[in-house]
DRENZAKE-237817 format. One record per residue: x, y, z of N, C-alpha, C in turn. Coordinates in steps of 0.05 Angstrom, whole numbers, plus 5000, padded with zeros to 4 digits. Atoms other than C-alpha are relative to their C-alpha. Layout:
<atoms>
XYZXYZXYZ...
</atoms>
This chain:
<atoms>
503449915023873775496672500749594997501650255005870574836676500249924971500450125032870374386611495850014993502949955010863774496577498949644989501450165003858373926572500049914977500049975024859873546506496849835001502850075013852673366469500249874972500850055028853072936417498750004976500950045015850672856357498449724980500750225009845872276327499350014973499850085028846571916264496550075002503150005010839671996223499849674988499650315011841871236202500049805008499250174989843370946258498450065032502149964975838270856323500749955023498850154978842270846381499950425020499949694977842471416448501449975012498249984973848271586495498249875025500450044966847271296570498850195007501349714995841471756595501450025030499549974970844671656661502650245004497649845007850672086637499750314988501149815010845772636620501550315019499549944987847573316643497650085023501450144984843973426704496550104989502349895013838773956662497849824983500150175023838173356617500049944986498649905034840973586550502049795005498550195002842972926526500749964972498450055028844672936449498250134994501549875012842173326394499849924972500650105033840173116317498449715003500850285016838172466289497050074988503949905016829572506272498149845019503050074987822872356293499149694989501250315011821871626262499049955024501650174987817171176302502549895021498550144987821970696317502350225017497949884986827371256345498650185025502449904982821571596387499249785021500250224978819770846420503249975018498650064979826670696433501050225022499749774969827771436474497949985020501850034985821971326507500649905014498850244992824670616529501550015016498149934989830870936554499250265020500449664975827071596595501250244990498349785019829671966537497850154990502549835025824072556493501650224986499849755024825173086443498550185016500449624985824473876477501750124979498949735012825574346423498150204987501749855009823374936389500850114973500450045023821875256318503550174985497949945015828975316278503349915018498550134983832674956335500649694987500150355005836174196324497949895016501350264974833073566351500850005027497750014965834773626425498649815021500850204974834473056474501049995025500550014963832472956544500349855017500550224975832972606606501350145027498449734977833073126664500149795028499450104971834972966743499950225008502250244992830772936780497850004976501649995010824772746745496749995013503649824989817072936758498849724991503150225017811772266759498750035022502050124995805872046784499449755005500450314994804271426820496650104998503049935005796471366793498649985034501550024976794371186868500850215026499149844995797271776890499350324998501249675013793372356858498850185021500249854973792572896908496650104983503649995012784272966898499050265027500849754973782773736944497349974993503550004982775973826970499250174976501349835014774674376921500049854973498750185027776973926853497149765005501650255002772373356880496650134998503549875008766073876882500250024971500249925032768073986803499249734990500550325010768573246793496949955002503350054994761073146828498350114978501649875008758373616790498449944972500850045022757873346724499950164981500049735032759173936679502449844979498150035014764773556648500349674987499450334993765872836614501250104977497049995007771472526579500149754981498450195009773972146527501649864993497149995006779671716496499949954983498250115019783371776426496550074976501749985034777072036388500550244986498749695011780072746377502050075010497149974993787472626380501350274985498549775018789073166323499450235006498949804995785673666348499750145033498749994970787673566429502950084987497349955008795073656396500450204984499949775019792374186352500050205027501249874981790374576419502449965018496649954979797374446463501650114985498449875024800474726407499750244998499649685005797075416397499150115024500449884984794575546467502050145011498749854996796976066496500649985033498650074969801775966561501750265010498049884983804776436612502449945003498150035005811376556603501349844979498350135028812476226538499650054977501149825021813376596477499749814970500850215016813275916434499549775006500450265001811475266421502549865001498050235004815474706430498349814984500950145011810674266391499950064969499549885024812874516325499549724972500550175020810474186264500249644994498450335010814973586255499049895019501650194978812573386327497449954993502850115007805573376307499449824982500950215021806472996249501549715014499050264992811172506290498449785023501850054977806272446349497549874986502149965026799972436296500449755001499550145007803471846267500449715026499050164985805171456334496449855007502449964991798071546348498749804975501550035028796671276280500149695004499250314987800970616303498749925031501150184970797370546371501750035032498349914977802970866419498850195016499949734980800971546433497050105002502450014989794271706462499550265008500749694993789572276482497750015015502149894981784372556529499150155003501549755005778672996516497749895027502349934986774173316558498550254991500749825016768373666545498050075024501349854978764074196578496850124973503149835024755674286533501349864967499350175029759673746480502150154987497549885004764974246469502249895008497550184987772274006479501150244998499349714982775274536525502049845016496650104981781774086554500449724986499450385005785173416547502950054996496750025000792573186541500449774978499850285019796272696504503149965008498350104994801772246511500649734984498650225031805771626490499549725023500950244988804070906526502149834997499250225007809670346529499949825025500150164984808869756577498650025014501349844971805970046646500950155002499249745002808670636630499050334986500649795021805371246607501650375000497449705003809671906585498250264991501649875011805872476589501350194984498949815020807173076531499550245005500949814996802273596544497150035003502649944993795473816569499750364987500649785012791274416545497549995016501850014980784974806583499150194989501549725018779475286551498550035021502249874974775375266619501949895019498750124974777675226693499649744996501150324989779374546710500249794982500950295011778574126652503049924984496750035008786573976638499849875027500550134973785573656714498749784996501750184996778973346698501649774978498850165010783272976641502049895010498550104998789072836684498749795021501050214971784972506744498949714982502150245009780872056686502849834986498150155002787971876660501349745019499450194971790571726727498049745014502050194995784871366745499749664981499150195012784970846690500850014993497150255006792170706675499949835026499750184973791370536755498049775004501150245016786370076732500349804987499650245032789769706676502950005011497450024983796169706735502450064981498049905012800370176698502150105019497849974972806470336749499750395001500149814995806571056740499950284968500149745014805971806698502150124994497849934999811872046665499450335006500549685000810972886680502250084986497949945011818172926657500150315015498549784992820273656685497950115029502149874975817673956752499350254997501549785003811874426760498549975021501249884977808774766811497349845002503350115003801174546783500449795000499950174988803673876779501349815029499550084970807073826844496249945019502550064982799473946870498749894988501650295004796773406837500649755012497950414980801172826872501750034987497950075008806472886823501549995021496950094989814272656856501550034984497449975021820072846844502449775011498150204980825172256842502350004983497650055007832172136827500949914967499549995025834272106748500249605003498250324998837271346770498249815006501850214986831371066808498450034974501150065025826871306748500349754980498250105014830970986707499649665003500050254987831070356745496849854998503650035000822470376752500349944974501450085035821970436676501249764984498750265011826469916656497649705001502750164994821069466694497950064989501549945006815769776675499250014976500750115031815869716595501149734993500650285007817568976600496849905011502550104988810768866626497749974961501749955031804768846555499250265010501249765003803369466523497049994999503349945002795769686517500650114963499949825029797469906436497549874986502649815022792170136387498750135014501649794995786470556390499049915038500950104978783770616467496850195002501949804997776970996448498349735011503050164971773070356496501150065015498549984979777170616549497150225013502449764990771270986601501150095023498749984969772271386655496750195012501549754987766971776705501149945032498549894979767772066770499049755019501250134976766871556833501050065015498749874975767471786900502049725022
</atoms>
């Protein structure tokens, strides 16, 4: 009988994580601790993120392999290019973070019975937003919020957390806008965490955890865009 993987419990009073190189293949690394800003920022810097559902302890993950998008490799298909050319969507940054995270938490997703964006997560990421580390992208159609995403930025790495779409292609527009703006500002990659066909279709790539962690270390040593991103602008250009 194979030994079960030991999942250590984190202390609420001591900020430290096990080495993510030794997480199980699925990514589970530890449980417990808290969702303080200091712990979350340390986790992201080490390639770790929280993911759990209502009633579970806080679970910390560092999956292998990892899914990332390099901004210059966004897969712009002809059909999506026509959507962008139509001009029916407009985009802002950090104007409505609360609304974006609320929609991400409540939108119906195929095959998902419960949200992992529980109230404690909403509170924690809202606090990170107020502190200038968490950011949102908002997409509008006829002045109505119809899509968006949010995540965390450290150095020249962006960690995507969730996106939503209330209109066809709205979340894709948010992701394209984010990719373009981050690319223009010298970001190394967008962390998409887990492999999904949707993100692969947008150009995200699977990388081994060891490579991701090495790349992450270099990216987080670079200067950060801390603060509100409300002045960031995006319009589709050929």
